N, C-alpha and C positions, 0 to 999 in steps of 0.2 A: 600185175602191173600190164598196162596197156603198151600196145606197139608203140605208140607215141612217144612214150617213157623210153622205151629201148632204141629207139632211132635217135631220139635226143643224146642218150648217152653215149651210143656209137659216134655221132656229129662230133660230140665234145672230145673224145677219146681222139680220132684223127685230125682235129684241129688242134689239140695238145701236141701230138707225136709231131707234126708239120711244123709247128712253132720252133720245137726243140732242134728240129733237123736243120733250120736256117741258119742258125750260128754257124756249124760246122762246115756245111756247105759254101756259106759266104767267106770264110775265113782261108779255108783251102788250106788248113793245117799250120798258118801263120799264128804267129804270138800276138795277144792284145796289147797294144800300147798301155805301159803303166797306168797313166792318166785315166783310162777308160776301166781299168781293172779297179780302181779306187773307187771310181762312181758305182761300178756295178756293186762291190763291196757295201758300199752304204746303203744300197737300194732295200733292202731286207730289213734294218731296223727302222727306215723311214716309213715302210707300208706297215711295219707293226705297230708304230708310234701314231700313223694314222687310223689303224683298226681300234687302235684303244682310246683315243680321243673320240671316235664316232659311236664307238661302243658305251662310252662313258656319258657323254652329252647327247645323245640321240635317243627320243621315244618316238618310233614311228618315223614320220617324215618331218617333224620338228624339233627343235634344240630344246633343251630340258635341263635344269638343275635339280636333282634329286639326292634322294639317300644313297645312290650308287655313287654318285660324282662326290660327294662328301667321302665315300669308303675308299674310293682309289685316292682322293687327296691325303688322306690319313696314311695309307700305306705307302705312298711316294714320299711324304715327309720322313716317314721311317725309313726308308731305305736311303735317302739323300742324307740322314744325319748316320749313316752307316751302320742302320740296324741289320739283324738277320732276316732273310727272305720270309721264313717262315712266320718269324713273328710280324710280318708286314702283312702277309696275307692274312695272319689270323684277327689282327687289328682291324682291317679293312671289313673282314666280312663281320665281325663282331658290330662295329660300328654302323654298317649299313644295316644290320639286322636289328640292331635298337632303334636306328630312325625310324625305319619302316613299322616297327611295333608301336613307336608313338604317335607317328602321322597316320 
């Protein structure tokens, strides 16, 4: 690996450490308000949902509906109807593979 890659890794490490240190330094040992804790708690599911939507509908820099979109929809329907997670994943994989085989 080149020196540029190592400097980039070092820079990202430093920036991450600084970002993580800002919260405790700014609060100075005080507790967060309950409303803010609720917002922070909901950030992870929202970011995960955004990641799933982006990876499901995006192909390169364009929006696209294809076999993977249908597979995710099938898995989602199974989960909404209270089906087991393993069955939902297997159904999504199977539907996606079959549609890719056909198209």
